[in-house]
N, CA, C and O atoms as a CHARMM CRD file, in Angstrom:
* protein
*
  324
    1    1 MET  N     27.34200  12.24600  11.91500 PROA 1      0.00000
    2    1 MET  CA    26.25400  11.95500  11.01700 PROA 1      0.00000
    3    1 MET  C     25.09900  11.37500  11.83200 PROA 1      0.00000
    4    1 MET  O     25.30700  10.52300  12.69500 PROA 1      0.00000
    5    2 THR  N     23.87600  11.84200  11.55100 PROA 2      0.00000
    6    2 THR  CA    22.71400  11.30500  12.23900 PROA 2      0.00000
    7    2 THR  C     21.93800  10.39700  11.29100 PROA 2      0.00000
    8    2 THR  O     21.95100  10.59000  10.07600 PROA 2      0.00000
    9    3 VAL  N     21.27600   9.42300  11.85800 PROA 3      0.00000
   10    3 VAL  CA    20.49300   8.47800  11.05900 PROA 3      0.00000
   11    3 VAL  C     19.02600   8.66000  11.40700 PROA 3      0.00000
   12    3 VAL  O     18.65400   8.65800  12.58100 PROA 3      0.00000
   13    4 ASP  N     18.20300   8.81600  10.39800 PROA 4      0.00000
   14    4 ASP  CA    16.76500   8.92900  10.60500 PROA 4      0.00000
   15    4 ASP  C     16.25000   7.57100  11.06000 PROA 4      0.00000
   16    4 ASP  O     16.45300   6.57700  10.36200 PROA 4      0.00000
   17    5 ALA  N     15.59300   7.50100  12.20500 PROA 5      0.00000
   18    5 ALA  CA    15.10600   6.23500  12.76000 PROA 5      0.00000
   19    5 ALA  C     14.09600   5.57400  11.83800 PROA 5      0.00000
   20    5 ALA  O     14.04600   4.34600  11.76800 PROA 5      0.00000
   21    6 ARG  N     13.29100   6.35600  11.13000 PROA 6      0.00000
   22    6 ARG  CA    12.31200   5.77300  10.21200 PROA 6      0.00000
   23    6 ARG  C     13.00100   5.05300   9.06400 PROA 6      0.00000
   24    6 ARG  O     12.50500   4.02600   8.59900 PROA 6      0.00000
   25    7 ALA  N     14.12700   5.56400   8.59700 PROA 7      0.00000
   26    7 ALA  CA    14.84500   4.93800   7.50000 PROA 7      0.00000
   27    7 ALA  C     15.53400   3.65000   7.94500 PROA 7      0.00000
   28    7 ALA  O     15.76800   2.75200   7.13600 PROA 7      0.00000
   29    8 ALA  N     15.85500   3.56700   9.23100 PROA 8      0.00000
   30    8 ALA  CA    16.57600   2.40600   9.73500 PROA 8      0.00000
   31    8 ALA  C     15.66800   1.18700   9.88800 PROA 8      0.00000
   32    8 ALA  O     16.15300   0.05500   9.89200 PROA 8      0.00000
   33    9 VAL  N     14.35500   1.40400  10.01400 PROA 9      0.00000
   34    9 VAL  CA    13.42100   0.31300  10.19500 PROA 9      0.00000
   35    9 VAL  C     12.63000   0.11200   8.90900 PROA 9      0.00000
   36    9 VAL  O     11.91100   1.00600   8.46300 PROA 9      0.00000
   37   10 ALA  N     12.77000  -1.05700   8.32600 PROA 10     0.00000
   38   10 ALA  CA    12.05100  -1.35500   7.09000 PROA 10     0.00000
   39   10 ALA  C     10.66100  -1.89000   7.42700 PROA 10     0.00000
   40   10 ALA  O     10.52600  -2.91500   8.09600 PROA 10     0.00000
   41   11 ALA  N      9.62700  -1.18400   6.95600 PROA 11     0.00000
   42   11 ALA  CA     8.24800  -1.61800   7.20600 PROA 11     0.00000
   43   11 ALA  C      7.91000  -2.78600   6.29200 PROA 11     0.00000
   44   11 ALA  O      8.24500  -2.78600   5.10800 PROA 11     0.00000
   45   12 VAL  N      7.24300  -3.77800   6.86200 PROA 12     0.00000
   46   12 VAL  CA     6.79800  -4.94900   6.11100 PROA 12     0.00000
   47   12 VAL  C      5.31200  -5.13500   6.40300 PROA 12     0.00000
   48   12 VAL  O      4.87900  -5.04200   7.55200 PROA 12     0.00000
   49   13 PHE  N      4.54600  -5.39600   5.36300 PROA 13     0.00000
   50   13 PHE  CA     3.10000  -5.53700   5.49600 PROA 13     0.00000
   51   13 PHE  C      2.66100  -6.92100   5.03000 PROA 13     0.00000
   52   13 PHE  O      3.15500  -7.43600   4.02700 PROA 13     0.00000
   53   14 LYS  N      1.73000  -7.51500   5.76900 PROA 14     0.00000
   54   14 LYS  CA     1.15900  -8.79700   5.36700 PROA 14     0.00000
   55   14 LYS  C      0.09600  -8.52800   4.31500 PROA 14     0.00000
   56   14 LYS  O     -0.67600  -7.57600   4.43100 PROA 14     0.00000
   57   15 ALA  N      0.05800  -9.37000   3.28500 PROA 15     0.00000
   58   15 ALA  CA    -0.91500  -9.20200   2.21300 PROA 15     0.00000
   59   15 ALA  C     -1.32500 -10.57100   1.68700 PROA 15     0.00000
   60   15 ALA  O     -0.68000 -11.58400   1.95800 PROA 15     0.00000
   61   16 ALA  N     -2.40400 -10.56900   0.93500 PROA 16     0.00000
   62   16 ALA  CA    -2.90300 -11.80800   0.33900 PROA 16     0.00000
   63   16 ALA  C     -3.41400 -11.50800  -1.06500 PROA 16     0.00000
   64   16 ALA  O     -3.89100 -10.40800  -1.34300 PROA 16     0.00000
   65   17 CYS  N     -3.30800 -12.49000  -1.93400 PROA 17     0.00000
   66   17 CYS  CA    -3.78300 -12.36400  -3.30800 PROA 17     0.00000
   67   17 CYS  C     -5.14200 -13.04900  -3.43600 PROA 17     0.00000
   68   17 CYS  O     -5.26400 -14.23200  -3.12000 PROA 17     0.00000
   69   18 PRO  N     -6.16200 -12.32800  -3.89200 PROA 18     0.00000
   70   18 PRO  CA    -7.47100 -12.95000  -4.06000 PROA 18     0.00000
   71   18 PRO  C     -7.50800 -13.91400  -5.25100 PROA 18     0.00000
   72   18 PRO  O     -8.40700 -14.75000  -5.34300 PROA 18     0.00000
   73   19 ASP  N     -6.54800 -13.80300  -6.14600 PROA 19     0.00000
   74   19 ASP  CA    -6.52200 -14.63800  -7.34900 PROA 19     0.00000
   75   19 ASP  C     -5.95700 -16.03200  -7.06200 PROA 19     0.00000
   76   19 ASP  O     -6.62200 -17.03900  -7.30600 PROA 19     0.00000
   77   20 CYS  N     -4.72600 -16.08300  -6.54300 PROA 20     0.00000
   78   20 CYS  CA    -4.07500 -17.37800  -6.28500 PROA 20     0.00000
   79   20 CYS  C     -4.15500 -17.78300  -4.81400 PROA 20     0.00000
   80   20 CYS  O     -3.74200 -18.88100  -4.44100 PROA 20     0.00000
   81   21 ARG  N     -4.69300 -16.88400  -3.98100 PROA 21     0.00000
   82   21 ARG  CA    -4.84300 -17.09500  -2.53600 PROA 21     0.00000
   83   21 ARG  C     -3.50500 -17.18600  -1.79000 PROA 21     0.00000
   84   21 ARG  O     -3.44200 -17.68600  -0.66700 PROA 21     0.00000
   85   22 GLY  N     -2.45000 -16.70000  -2.42400 PROA 22     0.00000
   86   22 GLY  CA    -1.14400 -16.67200  -1.77400 PROA 22     0.00000
   87   22 GLY  C     -1.12800 -15.66800  -0.64200 PROA 22     0.00000
   88   22 GLY  O     -1.81200 -14.64700  -0.70100 PROA 22     0.00000
   89   23 ARG  N     -0.35400 -15.95200   0.38400 PROA 23     0.00000
   90   23 ARG  CA    -0.16000 -15.03900   1.52500 PROA 23     0.00000
   91   23 ARG  C      1.33200 -14.76600   1.63100 PROA 23     0.00000
   92   23 ARG  O      2.14800 -15.68000   1.51500 PROA 23     0.00000
   93   24 PHE  N      1.68300 -13.50800   1.85000 PROA 24     0.00000
   94   24 PHE  CA     3.09300 -13.12400   1.82200 PROA 24     0.00000
   95   24 PHE  C      3.27900 -11.80500   2.55900 PROA 24     0.00000
   96   24 PHE  O      2.31300 -11.18900   3.00800 PROA 24     0.00000
   97   25 GLU  N      4.51700 -11.38800   2.67500 PROA 25     0.00000
   98   25 GLU  CA     4.85800 -10.09200   3.26000 PROA 25     0.00000
   99   25 GLU  C      5.48100  -9.23100   2.17500 PROA 25     0.00000
  100   25 GLU  O      6.26600  -9.70900   1.35600 PROA 25     0.00000
  101   26 LEU  N      5.12000  -7.95900   2.18100 PROA 26     0.00000
  102   26 LEU  CA     5.63900  -7.01300   1.19500 PROA 26     0.00000
  103   26 LEU  C      6.29500  -5.83200   1.90800 PROA 26     0.00000
  104   26 LEU  O      5.78500  -5.34000   2.91400 PROA 26     0.00000
  105   27 ALA  N      7.41400  -5.39100   1.38000 PROA 27     0.00000
  106   27 ALA  CA     8.06300  -4.18100   1.89200 PROA 27     0.00000
  107   27 ALA  C      7.32400  -2.96700   1.33900 PROA 27     0.00000
  108   27 ALA  O      6.64800  -3.06500   0.31400 PROA 27     0.00000
  109   28 ALA  N      7.44500  -1.84200   1.99900 PROA 28     0.00000
  110   28 ALA  CA     6.74700  -0.61600   1.61700 PROA 28     0.00000
  111   28 ALA  C      6.90000  -0.25900   0.13400 PROA 28     0.00000
  112   28 ALA  O      5.91200   0.14800  -0.47700 PROA 28     0.00000
  113   29 PRO  N      8.08100  -0.39000  -0.47400 PROA 29     0.00000
  114   29 PRO  CA     8.20600  -0.01900  -1.88700 PROA 29     0.00000
  115   29 PRO  C      7.38100  -0.88800  -2.85200 PROA 29     0.00000
  116   29 PRO  O      7.16700  -0.50000  -4.00000 PROA 29     0.00000
  117   30 ALA  N      6.92200  -2.04800  -2.39700 PROA 30     0.00000
  118   30 ALA  CA     6.13200  -2.93900  -3.26100 PROA 30     0.00000
  119   30 ALA  C      4.65600  -2.54700  -3.28700 PROA 30     0.00000
  120   30 ALA  O      3.88800  -3.08600  -4.08400 PROA 30     0.00000
  121   31 LEU  N      4.25600  -1.61800  -2.42600 PROA 31     0.00000
  122   31 LEU  CA     2.85900  -1.19200  -2.33400 PROA 31     0.00000
  123   31 LEU  C      2.69300   0.23200  -2.83800 PROA 31     0.00000
  124   31 LEU  O      3.62300   1.03800  -2.78600 PROA 31     0.00000
  125   32 ARG  N      1.49600   0.53000  -3.32700 PROA 32     0.00000
  126   32 ARG  CA     1.14900   1.88600  -3.73000 PROA 32     0.00000
  127   32 ARG  C     -0.20800   2.21800  -3.11400 PROA 32     0.00000
  128   32 ARG  O     -1.09400   1.36500  -3.05700 PROA 32     0.00000
  129   33 LEU  N     -0.36700   3.44800  -2.65900 PROA 33     0.00000
  130   33 LEU  CA    -1.60600   3.89700  -2.03600 PROA 33     0.00000
  131   33 LEU  C     -2.14900   5.07200  -2.83400 PROA 33     0.00000
  132   33 LEU  O     -1.42500   6.02700  -3.11500 PROA 33     0.00000
  133   34 ALA  N     -3.42500   5.00200  -3.19800 PROA 34     0.00000
  134   34 ALA  CA    -4.10200   6.10100  -3.89900 PROA 34     0.00000
  135   34 ALA  C     -5.22800   6.59000  -3.00900 PROA 34     0.00000
  136   34 ALA  O     -6.06700   5.80400  -2.56800 PROA 34     0.00000
  137   35 ILE  N     -5.24700   7.89400  -2.74500 PROA 35     0.00000
  138   35 ILE  CA    -6.28200   8.48700  -1.90600 PROA 35     0.00000
  139   35 ILE  C     -7.12200   9.41100  -2.77300 PROA 35     0.00000
  140   35 ILE  O     -6.64300  10.43100  -3.27000 PROA 35     0.00000
  141   36 GLY  N     -8.37700   9.03700  -2.94200 PROA 36     0.00000
  142   36 GLY  CA    -9.29400   9.81600  -3.75900 PROA 36     0.00000
  143   36 GLY  C    -10.35600  10.49400  -2.92500 PROA 36     0.00000
  144   36 GLY  O    -10.25000  10.56200  -1.70000 PROA 36     0.00000
  145   37 GLY  N    -11.37300  10.99200  -3.58800 PROA 37     0.00000
  146   37 GLY  CA   -12.43300  11.72000  -2.92100 PROA 37     0.00000
  147   37 GLY  C    -13.54100  10.84400  -2.37000 PROA 37     0.00000
  148   37 GLY  O    -14.46700  11.34800  -1.73400 PROA 37     0.00000
  149   38 SER  N    -13.46500   9.52800  -2.60300 PROA 38     0.00000
  150   38 SER  CA   -14.50400   8.62900  -2.11500 PROA 38     0.00000
  151   38 SER  C    -13.89000   7.27400  -1.76300 PROA 38     0.00000
  152   38 SER  O    -12.71700   7.01600  -2.03200 PROA 38     0.00000
  153   39 ASP  N    -14.71200   6.41900  -1.15600 PROA 39     0.00000
  154   39 ASP  CA   -14.25100   5.06200  -0.84100 PROA 39     0.00000
  155   39 ASP  C    -13.86000   4.30600  -2.11300 PROA 39     0.00000
  156   39 ASP  O    -12.91800   3.51300  -2.10400 PROA 39     0.00000
  157   40 ARG  N    -14.58100   4.55500  -3.19800 PROA 40     0.00000
  158   40 ARG  CA   -14.30900   3.86300  -4.46000 PROA 40     0.00000
  159   40 ARG  C    -12.95600   4.23700  -5.06400 PROA 40     0.00000
  160   40 ARG  O    -12.33800   3.43700  -5.76700 PROA 40     0.00000
  161   41 THR  N    -12.51000   5.44500  -4.78500 PROA 41     0.00000
  162   41 THR  CA   -11.25900   5.91200  -5.37700 PROA 41     0.00000
  163   41 THR  C    -10.10600   5.95200  -4.37500 PROA 41     0.00000
  164   41 THR  O     -9.07100   6.56400  -4.64000 PROA 41     0.00000
  165   42 THR  N    -10.28300   5.30400  -3.23200 PROA 42     0.00000
  166   42 THR  CA    -9.21300   5.20100  -2.24600 PROA 42     0.00000
  167   42 THR  C     -8.86600   3.72700  -2.08700 PROA 42     0.00000
  168   42 THR  O     -9.68700   2.93000  -1.63500 PROA 42     0.00000
  169   43 PHE  N     -7.63900   3.37500  -2.46300 PROA 43     0.00000
  170   43 PHE  CA    -7.24800   1.96900  -2.49400 PROA 43     0.00000
  171   43 PHE  C     -5.74100   1.82200  -2.40000 PROA 43     0.00000
  172   43 PHE  O     -4.99800   2.78800  -2.58000 PROA 43     0.00000
  173   44 TYR  N     -5.29900   0.61300  -2.11900 PROA 44     0.00000
  174   44 TYR  CA    -3.87500   0.29800  -2.21800 PROA 44     0.00000
  175   44 TYR  C     -3.73100  -0.82300  -3.23900 PROA 44     0.00000
  176   44 TYR  O     -4.66600  -1.58400  -3.48800 PROA 44     0.00000
  177   45 SER  N     -2.55000  -0.90500  -3.81800 PROA 45     0.00000
  178   45 SER  CA    -2.33500  -1.90800  -4.84800 PROA 45     0.00000
  179   45 SER  C     -0.91800  -2.46400  -4.76500 PROA 45     0.00000
  180   45 SER  O     -0.00600  -1.84300  -4.22000 PROA 45     0.00000
  181   46 PHE  N     -0.77500  -3.66000  -5.32800 PROA 46     0.00000
  182   46 PHE  CA     0.52100  -4.32000  -5.38700 PROA 46     0.00000
  183   46 PHE  C      0.44500  -5.40800  -6.44900 PROA 46     0.00000
  184   46 PHE  O     -0.64000  -5.76000  -6.91200 PROA 46     0.00000
  185   47 THR  N      1.58600  -5.93000  -6.82600 PROA 47     0.00000
  186   47 THR  CA     1.64800  -7.06100  -7.74200 PROA 47     0.00000
  187   47 THR  C      1.94300  -8.30100  -6.92100 PROA 47     0.00000
  188   47 THR  O      2.89300  -8.32300  -6.13900 PROA 47     0.00000
  189   48 CYS  N      1.12900  -9.33500  -7.09900 PROA 48     0.00000
  190   48 CYS  CA     1.31700 -10.57400  -6.34500 PROA 48     0.00000
  191   48 CYS  C      2.65800 -11.19100  -6.71600 PROA 48     0.00000
  192   48 CYS  O      2.92000 -11.43300  -7.89400 PROA 48     0.00000
  193   49 PRO  N      3.51200 -11.45100  -5.72800 PROA 49     0.00000
  194   49 PRO  CA     4.81700 -12.05000  -6.02900 PROA 49     0.00000
  195   49 PRO  C      4.70500 -13.52600  -6.43300 PROA 49     0.00000
  196   49 PRO  O      5.64200 -14.08700  -6.99900 PROA 49     0.00000
  197   50 ASP  N      3.56300 -14.15100  -6.14200 PROA 50     0.00000
  198   50 ASP  CA     3.39800 -15.56700  -6.48000 PROA 50     0.00000
  199   50 ASP  C      2.88900 -15.77200  -7.90500 PROA 50     0.00000
  200   50 ASP  O      3.43500 -16.59200  -8.64400 PROA 50     0.00000
  201   51 CYS  N      1.83600 -15.02600  -8.30100 PROA 51     0.00000
  202   51 CYS  CA     1.23800 -15.26300  -9.62100 PROA 51     0.00000
  203   51 CYS  C      1.37200 -14.08500 -10.58100 PROA 51     0.00000
  204   51 CYS  O      1.07400 -14.22300 -11.76700 PROA 51     0.00000
  205   52 GLY  N      1.81700 -12.92300 -10.08700 PROA 52     0.00000
  206   52 GLY  CA     2.05600 -11.77300 -10.95200 PROA 52     0.00000
  207   52 GLY  C      0.83700 -10.92000 -11.27000 PROA 52     0.00000
  208   52 GLY  O      0.94300  -9.96400 -12.03700 PROA 52     0.00000
  209   53 VAL  N     -0.31900 -11.24500 -10.69900 PROA 53     0.00000
  210   53 VAL  CA    -1.52700 -10.45900 -10.97800 PROA 53     0.00000
  211   53 VAL  C     -1.47100  -9.12100 -10.23700 PROA 53     0.00000
  212   53 VAL  O     -0.92700  -9.03200  -9.13600 PROA 53     0.00000
  213   54 ALA  N     -2.03900  -8.08300 -10.85700 PROA 54     0.00000
  214   54 ALA  CA    -2.14600  -6.77700 -10.21800 PROA 54     0.00000
  215   54 ALA  C     -3.33600  -6.81500  -9.26100 PROA 54     0.00000
  216   54 ALA  O     -4.45500  -7.12200  -9.67200 PROA 54     0.00000
  217   55 VAL  N     -3.09600  -6.50500  -7.98900 PROA 55     0.00000
  218   55 VAL  CA    -4.13200  -6.57000  -6.95700 PROA 55     0.00000
  219   55 VAL  C     -4.46200  -5.15300  -6.50300 PROA 55     0.00000
  220   55 VAL  O     -3.57100  -4.33300  -6.27700 PROA 55     0.00000
  221   56 ARG  N     -5.75400  -4.88200  -6.37300 PROA 56     0.00000
  222   56 ARG  CA    -6.23100  -3.57300  -5.90400 PROA 56     0.00000
  223   56 ARG  C     -7.26300  -3.83400  -4.81300 PROA 56     0.00000
  224   56 ARG  O     -8.23200  -4.56300  -5.02400 PROA 56     0.00000
  225   57 LYS  N     -7.04500  -3.22800  -3.64000 PROA 57     0.00000
  226   57 LYS  CA    -7.93700  -3.43600  -2.50000 PROA 57     0.00000
  227   57 LYS  C     -8.33200  -2.08600  -1.90200 PROA 57     0.00000
  228   57 LYS  O     -7.54500  -1.13900  -1.92500 PROA 57     0.00000
  229   58 PRO  N     -9.55200  -1.99900  -1.36700 PROA 58     0.00000
  230   58 PRO  CA    -9.98200  -0.73900  -0.74900 PROA 58     0.00000
  231   58 PRO  C     -9.14600  -0.40900   0.48200 PROA 58     0.00000
  232   58 PRO  O     -8.65900  -1.29700   1.18200 PROA 58     0.00000
  233   59 ALA  N     -8.99200   0.88200   0.72800 PROA 59     0.00000
  234   59 ALA  CA    -8.21200   1.32500   1.89400 PROA 59     0.00000
  235   59 ALA  C     -9.06100   2.25900   2.74800 PROA 59     0.00000
  236   59 ALA  O     -9.39400   3.37000   2.33200 PROA 59     0.00000
  237   60 GLY  N     -9.40600   1.79500   3.94400 PROA 60     0.00000
  238   60 GLY  CA   -10.11500   2.63200   4.90400 PROA 60     0.00000
  239   60 GLY  C     -9.12700   3.48900   5.67700 PROA 60     0.00000
  240   60 GLY  O     -7.92400   3.45800   5.42100 PROA 60     0.00000
  241   61 GLU  N     -9.64500   4.24400   6.61100 PROA 61     0.00000
  242   61 GLU  CA    -8.80700   5.17100   7.37400 PROA 61     0.00000
  243   61 GLU  C     -7.65000   4.48400   8.08500 PROA 61     0.00000
  244   61 GLU  O     -6.53100   4.99900   8.07000 PROA 61     0.00000
  245   62 ARG  N     -7.89200   3.33900   8.70400 PROA 62     0.00000
  246   62 ARG  CA    -6.84100   2.63200   9.45000 PROA 62     0.00000
  247   62 ARG  C     -5.74700   2.12600   8.50100 PROA 62     0.00000
  248   62 ARG  O     -4.56000   2.23400   8.80800 PROA 62     0.00000
  249   63 ILE  N     -6.13700   1.58800   7.38000 PROA 63     0.00000
  250   63 ILE  CA    -5.15600   1.09700   6.38900 PROA 63     0.00000
  251   63 ILE  C     -4.32100   2.26900   5.87800 PROA 63     0.00000
  252   63 ILE  O     -3.10200   2.15600   5.75000 PROA 63     0.00000
  253   64 ILE  N     -4.96600   3.38200   5.59000 PROA 64     0.00000
  254   64 ILE  CA    -4.24100   4.57600   5.12300 PROA 64     0.00000
  255   64 ILE  C     -3.21200   4.99800   6.15800 PROA 64     0.00000
  256   64 ILE  O     -2.06800   5.30200   5.82000 PROA 64     0.00000
  257   65 GLU  N     -3.62100   5.01600   7.42000 PROA 65     0.00000
  258   65 GLU  CA    -2.71500   5.41100   8.50500 PROA 65     0.00000
  259   65 GLU  C     -1.51200   4.46800   8.59000 PROA 65     0.00000
  260   65 GLU  O     -0.37500   4.92100   8.71600 PROA 65     0.00000
  261   66 LEU  N     -1.76300   3.16500   8.52100 PROA 66     0.00000
  262   66 LEU  CA    -0.67800   2.18200   8.61000 PROA 66     0.00000
  263   66 LEU  C      0.27700   2.28700   7.42200 PROA 66     0.00000
  264   66 LEU  O      1.49600   2.27600   7.59600 PROA 66     0.00000
  265   67 LEU  N     -0.27900   2.38700   6.22000 PROA 67     0.00000
  266   67 LEU  CA     0.56900   2.42600   5.02700 PROA 67     0.00000
  267   67 LEU  C      1.38200   3.71200   4.94300 PROA 67     0.00000
  268   67 LEU  O      2.57500   3.66800   4.64400 PROA 67     0.00000
  269   68 THR  N      0.75700   4.85000   5.20100 PROA 68     0.00000
  270   68 THR  CA     1.52200   6.09800   5.14100 PROA 68     0.00000
  271   68 THR  C      2.57200   6.15000   6.24300 PROA 68     0.00000
  272   68 THR  O      3.67900   6.64300   6.02500 PROA 68     0.00000
  273   69 GLY  N      2.22900   5.64300   7.42900 PROA 69     0.00000
  274   69 GLY  CA     3.19400   5.59000   8.52700 PROA 69     0.00000
  275   69 GLY  C      4.35000   4.65200   8.24300 PROA 69     0.00000
  276   69 GLY  O      5.44300   4.82100   8.78400 PROA 69     0.00000
  277   70 GLY  N      4.11000   3.66200   7.39500 PROA 70     0.00000
  278   70 GLY  CA     5.14400   2.69200   7.04800 PROA 70     0.00000
  279   70 GLY  C      5.94600   3.06700   5.81900 PROA 70     0.00000
  280   70 GLY  O      6.79100   2.29300   5.37000 PROA 70     0.00000
  281   71 GLY  N      5.69200   4.24500   5.26800 PROA 71     0.00000
  282   71 GLY  CA     6.50800   4.72400   4.15600 PROA 71     0.00000
  283   71 GLY  C      6.04200   4.32200   2.77200 PROA 71     0.00000
  284   71 GLY  O      6.81100   4.41400   1.81400 PROA 71     0.00000
  285   72 VAL  N      4.79300   3.87400   2.64300 PROA 72     0.00000
  286   72 VAL  CA     4.27400   3.49600   1.32500 PROA 72     0.00000
  287   72 VAL  C      4.04600   4.76400   0.49900 PROA 72     0.00000
  288   72 VAL  O      3.51600   5.75800   0.99500 PROA 72     0.00000
  289   73 SER  N      4.45100   4.70800  -0.75100 PROA 73     0.00000
  290   73 SER  CA     4.28000   5.82500  -1.67100 PROA 73     0.00000
  291   73 SER  C      2.79300   6.11300  -1.84100 PROA 73     0.00000
  292   73 SER  O      1.99800   5.20200  -2.07400 PROA 73     0.00000
  293   74 THR  N      2.41800   7.40400  -1.72200 PROA 74     0.00000
  294   74 THR  CA     1.01500   7.79600  -1.75700 PROA 74     0.00000
  295   74 THR  C      0.75900   8.77400  -2.90000 PROA 74     0.00000
  296   74 THR  O      1.52500   9.71000  -3.12900 PROA 74     0.00000
  297   75 LEU  N     -0.33600   8.53100  -3.60600 PROA 75     0.00000
  298   75 LEU  CA    -0.78600   9.40900  -4.67900 PROA 75     0.00000
  299   75 LEU  C     -2.14300   9.96700  -4.27300 PROA 75     0.00000
  300   75 LEU  O     -3.06300   9.20700  -3.97200 PROA 75     0.00000
  301   76 ARG  N     -2.27000  11.26900  -4.26200 PROA 76     0.00000
  302   76 ARG  CA    -3.55700  11.89400  -3.94400 PROA 76     0.00000
  303   76 ARG  C     -4.26100  12.21400  -5.26000 PROA 76     0.00000
  304   76 ARG  O     -3.74600  12.96000  -6.09200 PROA 76     0.00000
  305   77 LEU  N     -5.44300  11.63600  -5.42800 PROA 77     0.00000
  306   77 LEU  CA    -6.22200  11.82800  -6.64400 PROA 77     0.00000
  307   77 LEU  C     -7.16300  13.02100  -6.46100 PROA 77     0.00000
  308   77 LEU  O     -7.82000  13.14500  -5.42800 PROA 77     0.00000
  309   78 HSD  N     -7.22200  13.88200  -7.45200 PROA 78     0.00000
  310   78 HSD  CA    -8.11100  15.03900  -7.41000 PROA 78     0.00000
  311   78 HSD  C     -9.04800  14.95900  -8.59300 PROA 78     0.00000
  312   78 HSD  O     -8.62600  14.64000  -9.70500 PROA 78     0.00000
  313   79 SER  N    -10.30200  15.24300  -8.36500 PROA 79     0.00000
  314   79 SER  CA   -11.24900  15.27500  -9.47900 PROA 79     0.00000
  315   79 SER  C    -11.43400  16.71000  -9.92900 PROA 79     0.00000
  316   79 SER  O    -11.39400  17.64400  -9.12800 PROA 79     0.00000
  317   80 SER  N    -11.63400  16.86500 -11.21600 PROA 80     0.00000
  318   80 SER  CA   -11.86100  18.22000 -11.72600 PROA 80     0.00000
  319   80 SER  C    -13.35000  18.52900 -11.64200 PROA 80     0.00000
  320   80 SER  O    -14.19000  17.67000 -11.90800 PROA 80     0.00000
  321   81 LEU  N    -13.65800  19.73600 -11.27700 PROA 81     0.00000
  322   81 LEU  CA   -15.06000  20.13200 -11.11300 PROA 81     0.00000
  323   81 LEU  C    -15.61500  20.72300 -12.36300 PROA 81     0.00000
  324   81 LEU  O    -16.78400  21.10900 -12.39600 PROA 81     0.00000
């Protein structure tokens, strides 16, 4: 049996809540990434483990690369023309 090396390493990301100012680490399954057609529609989100607020932050190219490489679930948004 072979083991996928990516599955063996759990990605953890540092995050902060703008509401309660908590700082914490989140595993990939706790984050969601949405990639849209513009900066406004490209973001990552999570629920603050300290206060429970839904947090949404913009995601630039580097953040997208880190999150997708770390196994974060990604949703590609398409606009209808």
